[in-house]
C-alpha positions in Angstrom: 205.4 157.2 159.5 205.8 156.2 163.0 203.1 155.1 165.3 201.7 158.2 167.4 198.5 156.2 168.8 200.0 152.4 169.5 201.2 151.1 172.8 204.5 149.5 173.4 204.4 145.7 173.4 207.9 144.9 173.5 207.9 142.3 176.2 205.1 140.3 173.8 206.4 138.0 171.7 205.0 136.9 168.3 203.9 138.8 165.4 201.8 141.9 166.0 198.3 141.8 164.9 195.1 144.3 164.0 191.7 143.7 163.1 189.7 146.1 162.0 186.2 146.3 162.7 184.2 143.7 165.3 181.6 143.3 163.6 181.0 139.4 163.8 183.7 138.6 161.4 186.0 140.7 163.3 185.2 139.2 166.6 185.2 136.1 165.1 188.8 136.7 164.1 190.0 138.2 167.0 188.5 135.2 169.3 190.3 132.6 167.0 193.7 134.1 166.9 193.5 135.2 170.8 193.6 131.1 171.7 196.8 131.0 169.3 200.1 131.4 171.9 202.1 133.2 169.1 199.5 136.1 168.7 200.0 137.9 171.9 199.8 140.8 170.1 196.4 141.6 169.1 194.2 145.0 168.8 190.7 145.6 167.1 190.3 148.9 165.7 186.2 150.0 166.1 185.4 152.7 164.7 181.8 153.4 167.1 181.2 152.8 170.2 179.5 149.4 170.1 180.9 145.9 169.1 178.8 143.6 167.2 178.5 145.5 163.4 175.3 144.5 161.9 174.1 142.3 164.8 172.1 145.1 166.9 169.3 143.7 169.8 167.1 146.5 171.0 164.6 145.7 173.9 161.6 147.6 172.9 157.9 146.8 171.9 157.2 143.9 174.8 160.4 141.7 173.3 163.4 141.9 171.5 163.5 143.9 168.7 166.5 142.8 166.1 167.6 145.9 164.2 169.7 144.0 162.0 170.6 140.2 161.5 167.5 138.6 162.3 167.8 134.7 161.7 169.9 131.6 161.4 169.4 130.2 158.4 170.0 126.6 158.0 170.8 125.8 161.9 172.5 122.3 161.5 175.5 121.4 162.4 177.2 122.5 159.0 176.5 126.2 160.0 179.4 127.6 162.4 176.4 130.3 163.7 174.6 127.6 164.7 177.4 125.9 166.6 178.4 128.8 168.5 174.9 129.4 169.7 174.2 126.3 171.0 177.5 126.0 173.0 176.5 129.6 174.7 172.8 127.9 175.0 171.4 130.9 173.4 168.6 128.8 171.4 165.2 126.9 172.2 164.9 123.4 173.0 162.8 123.3 169.7 165.5 124.7 167.6 168.0 122.5 168.9 166.3 119.6 168.2 167.8 116.7 166.0 164.2 116.7 163.8 164.3 120.6 163.6 168.2 120.5 161.4 167.0 117.6 159.6 164.2 120.0 157.9 165.2 121.0 154.1 163.8 124.0 153.4 166.1 124.9 150.1 166.6 127.8 151.5 163.2 129.5 151.0 161.3 131.6 152.7 158.3 130.2 154.6 154.7 130.5 153.3 152.9 133.2 154.2 149.7 132.7 156.8 147.8 135.0 155.0 147.8 136.9 152.0 145.8 140.2 151.1 144.9 141.7 147.9 145.4 145.3 147.4 141.2 145.4 146.4 141.0 144.1 150.6 140.4 140.7 149.6 142.1 137.6 150.6 144.1 135.5 148.3 143.4 131.7 148.3 145.9 129.5 150.2 145.8 127.3 147.2 146.6 129.9 144.8 149.4 131.1 146.5 151.2 127.5 147.3 150.8 127.1 143.7 152.6 129.8 142.6 155.3 129.5 145.5 155.7 126.1 144.1 156.0 127.4 140.6 158.8 130.2 142.0 160.8 128.3 144.2 161.1 125.7 141.6 162.5 128.1 139.2 164.9 129.3 141.9 166.3 125.8 142.5 166.5 125.7 139.0 168.9 128.7 138.5 171.4 127.1 140.7 171.9 124.5 138.0 174.0 126.8 136.1 176.7 127.0 138.2 179.9 126.5 136.4 178.2 126.1 133.5 179.8 128.1 130.1 176.5 128.6 128.3 174.0 129.7 130.7 170.7 130.9 128.4 170.9 134.4 129.6 172.7 136.9 132.2 170.8 136.9 135.1 168.5 135.2 137.6 165.2 137.5 137.1 166.1 137.1 133.0 165.5 133.4 133.2 162.8 133.3 136.1 160.5 135.9 133.8 161.6 133.9 130.8 160.2 130.4 132.3 157.7 132.2 133.5 156.4 133.6 130.4 156.3 130.6 129.2 154.1 128.9 131.7 151.5 131.7 131.8 150.8 131.2 128.0 149.9 127.9 129.0 147.3 128.8 132.0 143.8 128.5 130.7 141.9 130.8 133.1 140.0 134.0 132.2 142.3 137.6 132.2 141.6 138.4 136.0 142.8 135.1 137.2 146.1 135.1 135.0 146.7 138.5 136.6 146.2 137.6 140.1 148.9 135.0 139.7 151.2 137.1 138.7 151.0 139.7 140.9 151.5 136.9 143.7 154.1 135.9 141.4 155.6 139.8 141.7 155.1 139.4 145.3 158.0 136.8 145.4 160.4 138.6 143.3 160.0 141.1 146.2 160.9 138.7 148.7 164.2 137.7 147.1 165.2 141.0 146.5 165.2 140.8 149.6 166.4 138.0 150.4 169.5 138.9 147.4 169.9 141.9 149.1 169.0 144.1 145.3 166.9 146.1 143.7 166.1 143.6 141.2 166.7 139.9 140.1 168.2 141.4 136.9 171.0 142.6 138.5 172.0 139.1 140.5 174.3 137.0 138.0 172.8 133.6 136.9 176.1 131.4 136.5 177.5 132.0 140.2 174.2 132.4 141.9 174.3 128.2 142.9 177.5 129.5 144.7 175.3 129.8 148.4 175.5 126.7 150.2 171.8 125.6 151.2 172.2 124.1 154.6 169.6 121.9 156.4 167.1 123.1 159.5 163.6 125.2 160.4 165.1 128.8 160.4 165.2 130.1 163.8 165.9 133.0 165.8 167.7 134.0 169.5 164.6 134.6 172.1 167.0 136.8 174.1 168.4 138.8 171.0 170.9 137.8 168.0 173.6 140.3 170.1 173.8 137.7 173.0 176.0 135.8 170.5 178.5 139.0 169.9 178.3 139.5 173.8 179.6 135.6 174.0 182.4 136.0 171.8 183.5 139.7 173.4 183.3 138.3 176.8 185.7 135.4 175.9 188.2 138.3 174.8 191.2 140.1 176.7 189.1 143.0 178.0 191.8 145.5 176.8 191.8 143.9 173.2 189.3 146.6 171.4 189.7 149.6 171.4 186.4 151.7 170.6 185.9 155.0 168.7 188.8 154.3 166.2 187.7 155.1 162.6 190.7 153.8 160.5 191.3 156.5 157.5 194.1 154.8 155.4 195.7 151.3 155.8 199.6 152.0 154.5 201.1 148.5 153.5 203.7 146.7 152.0 206.6 149.6 153.9 208.6 150.1 156.3 207.4 151.6 159.9 208.7 152.1 163.0 207.6 153.0 166.4 209.3 154.8 168.8 209.2 152.6 171.7 210.1 149.4 169.3 213.8 150.7 168.6 215.1 148.9 165.9 211.8 146.7 165.0 210.3 147.3 161.6 206.7 146.8 160.5 205.7 146.2 157.1 201.7 147.8 158.1 200.9 150.9 159.6 196.8 151.4 160.0 196.3 155.4 160.2 193.0 156.5 162.2 191.1 159.5 161.6 192.3 161.1 164.9 195.6 161.0 163.9 196.7 157.6 166.1 198.8 155.1 164.2 199.6 151.3 164.8 201.9 149.4 163.2 201.6 146.1 162.5 203.2 142.6 161.1 199.5 141.6 159.7 196.2 143.4 159.3 192.9 141.5 159.2 190.2 144.1 157.4 186.6 143.3 158.3 184.8 147.0 157.0 181.5 146.3 155.4 182.0 146.1 151.4 179.8 149.2 151.4 182.5 151.2 153.2 185.1 149.4 150.9 183.5 150.5 147.6 182.9 154.3 149.0 186.4 154.6 150.3 188.2 152.1 148.0 190.5 155.0 146.1 191.6 156.3 150.4 191.3 153.5 152.8 194.6 151.4 151.1 198.3 153.0 150.5 199.6 152.0 148.1 196.4 151.0 146.2 195.2 147.0 146.4 196.5 144.9 143.3 194.2 145.8 140.5 192.1 142.3 140.6 191.3 142.6 143.9 190.4 146.2 143.8 188.0 145.1 140.3 186.6 143.0 142.6 185.5 145.3 145.0 184.0 147.7 142.6 181.9 144.3 141.1 180.3 143.0 143.7 176.9 144.9 144.1 175.4 146.0 147.4 171.9 147.1 148.1 169.7 148.0 150.5 167.2 146.6 153.1 164.8 148.3 155.0 163.2 146.8 158.4 159.8 148.6 159.5 158.3 147.7 163.0 154.7 148.7 163.2 153.4 148.1 167.1 149.2 147.9 167.7 147.4 148.3 170.9 145.2 145.2 169.1 146.1 142.9 166.3 143.9 142.3 163.0 145.8 139.5 162.4 144.8 135.7 163.8 146.9 134.3 167.2 148.8 131.8 165.1 149.4 133.8 162.2 153.8 134.5 161.5 153.7 136.1 158.1 151.3 138.2 156.4 151.8 138.5 152.7 150.6 141.8 150.4 149.4 141.3 146.8 149.0 144.1 144.6 147.2 143.0 141.8 148.3 145.7 139.7 151.7 144.5 139.4 153.7 142.0 137.7 157.4 140.4 137.3 156.7 140.5 133.2 155.9 144.0 133.2 158.2 147.4 133.8 155.9 150.2 134.8 157.7 153.7 134.9 155.9 155.4 138.3 157.4 158.0 140.3 158.5 156.5 143.5 156.7 158.4 145.6 153.4 156.5 144.1 154.4 153.4 144.4 157.4 152.6 146.6 155.2 150.9 149.1 154.4 148.1 146.5 157.9 146.8 146.8 156.8 145.6 150.6 156.7 142.2 151.0 154.5 141.9 154.0 154.9 141.8 157.4 155.7 139.2 159.7 154.3 139.6 163.4 156.7 139.1 166.0 156.9 136.9 169.1 156.4 139.4 172.2 157.4 138.5 176.0 154.1 140.9 177.1 150.9 139.9 175.3 149.7 143.2 175.3 152.0 144.2 172.7 151.6 143.4 169.2 154.2 143.9 166.5 154.5 143.5 162.8 158.0 144.0 161.0 158.1 144.7 157.5 160.9 144.2 155.0 161.2 146.2 151.4 164.4 146.4 149.5 166.0 148.4 146.5 165.4 151.7 145.0 162.4 152.1 146.4 163.9 151.0 150.1 166.0 154.0 149.4 163.5 156.3 148.4 161.8 155.5 151.4 164.3 157.1 153.5 164.3 160.3 151.8 160.6 160.7 153.2 159.4 162.8 156.3 158.3 160.6 158.6 154.6 162.1 158.1 154.5 160.8 154.6 156.2 157.1 155.7 153.1 156.8 158.7 150.5 158.3 156.0 151.6 155.3 153.2 151.7 152.5 155.5 148.5 153.3 157.3 146.9 153.4 153.9 148.4 150.1 152.8 147.5 148.2 156.0 144.1 150.2 156.0 143.4 148.8 151.7 144.9 145.7 152.0 143.0 144.3 155.0 139.4 146.3 154.3 138.3 149.6 156.0 138.0 149.8 159.4 140.1 146.6 160.3 143.3 148.7 160.9 142.1 151.6 162.4 139.3 151.3 164.9 138.1 154.4 166.2 140.8 155.9 168.7 143.8 154.2 168.1 147.4 154.2 169.9 150.7 152.8 168.7 154.0 154.3 167.6 156.4 152.7 164.2 160.1 152.3 164.2 161.5 152.2 160.8 164.9 150.4 160.9 167.2 151.1 157.5 170.1 149.1 156.9 172.6 149.7 154.0 173.2 146.4 151.9 171.6 142.8 153.2 174.0 140.6 151.5 176.0 140.5 148.0 174.9 139.9 145.5 176.9 139.9 141.6 176.1 141.8 138.6 174.4 140.0 135.4 175.3 141.0 132.3 175.0 144.6 132.6 176.3 147.7 134.4 175.6 148.0 138.5 172.4 150.4 138.6 173.9 152.5 141.2 177.3 152.5 143.1 176.7 151.7 146.9 175.6 154.5 149.4 177.8 155.8 152.4 177.8 153.7 155.8 177.4 155.7 158.9 176.6 155.7 162.9 173.0 154.8 164.5 170.7 158.2 163.8 167.6 158.0 165.2 164.6 161.1 165.3 161.9 161.4 167.0 158.6 161.5 164.6 156.2 164.1 163.8 158.0 166.5 165.4 160.1 168.6 163.2 162.2 170.2 165.8 163.5 167.1 166.8 167.6 167.0 166.2 168.9 163.3 164.8 169.8 161.7 168.3 173.3 159.0 168.3 173.2 157.3 169.8 169.9 155.8 169.7 167.6 157.2 172.6 166.7 154.6 175.6 163.2 152.9 175.6 162.1 155.3 178.1 162.1 158.2 175.2 160.4 156.1 172.8 156.9 158.4 172.9 153.3 157.1 172.3 151.6 159.2 169.6 148.0 159.2 169.0 145.7 159.9 166.3 142.2 159.5 166.3 142.2 157.8 162.7 145.5 155.6 162.3 148.9 154.9 163.7 151.6 157.3 165.0 155.0 156.5 164.1 158.9 156.6 165.1 161.7 156.8 162.4 165.4 156.0 163.0 167.8 154.3 161.6 171.2 152.3 161.5 173.3 152.5 158.2 174.9 148.9 157.5 174.2 145.9 155.9 171.6 143.0 156.9 172.4 139.8 157.0 169.9 137.0 156.8 
């Protein structure tokens, strides 16, 4: 097979290198190679019209909306993302301070500012702190089984439930208080599912769980948007390095390929694109999403990958996370509120209740973060949900999602707190397939990875609206009025959400 889409670079010296994918990994690899004098023949093939992958920042709701990556976790000197962000001056002064870099969080999500129970009452701060201490203490214990040959149970979820069951046996409170404790713990399970990108912690293997390195530093965000990081990396690359709209079909490797304009030279790799273009190379760096690899593993490499590599790809789990943005004309939360937790009093991590997802999917919501805004008149919440419930939500109509979210907020914050008379707002739903890699426990995977794809947006409450790609400009984000509850905007970008 000969090249039909590459360009002649016979005058350049050194090996020809291709990077497939221009997410943060692909851009980082390209930046490093461009700095080395031996790698002057470099191309990055990107399937879409933009670089950055799952790092995607949009201007909206009076500020920056992160459709993908949200935080720098462990912003300290051992974190390369933090180092780059500091180098490019993308962070606030307080986030760069030595004091902030030394804070030990254990890698855990911060405690909620307020916790609402499903009955509409507030859960006491003391109870939430007590259950958080128990839960995260057990999470820390799970890391101690790294490299041990005699783990007590296969998965993190089973270990947590076993330990919680033992401790609950010693609780002396009345039955209602015991149930509330378990409900709060269940909310923390939901949070951990979002962090691990899985439907259930029962699917996360116990022994390798401790491989995740926890760095010090209080999690921080980019005031100007996470995409500023990838924009700076792109600016450091030669202008013609990235070739956009070049989805790769097959990587032919371990061969001997020729290029018409490079007579006498052979290449061990040929990258074939969907449009028929072919790029010969000496080396190829593949940075496509794991979900894409799982779906296209049988056709993406020719010959197939060695058995051990293919099996590793198949066995690594890849879950689904959704972000949900809700904008309000007036906040129902206090000015210093940062995180609203939702506790469903009829749930427990110790019980698996079989119910139709359409009736309970919203109970997987961990709650809502209060997003900072450049405009004090704009008030935005960002909800997170993971797992099968997250996937089910993607199948619902915009009207159904709107109704469910409105009912949840009205229920947990008490009647007439959220929707007071005439209310104008809109909601943006963003779903991202696979927030992180999780490893299967002692059970087979509950599902195969779903497909990935380009951005797709649909205007809410407008049955005739087609899917649009790319996303419409901010001026098209119409505001919808309902005399009772918020309006809705729905959109999605398939891909992973890195925490």
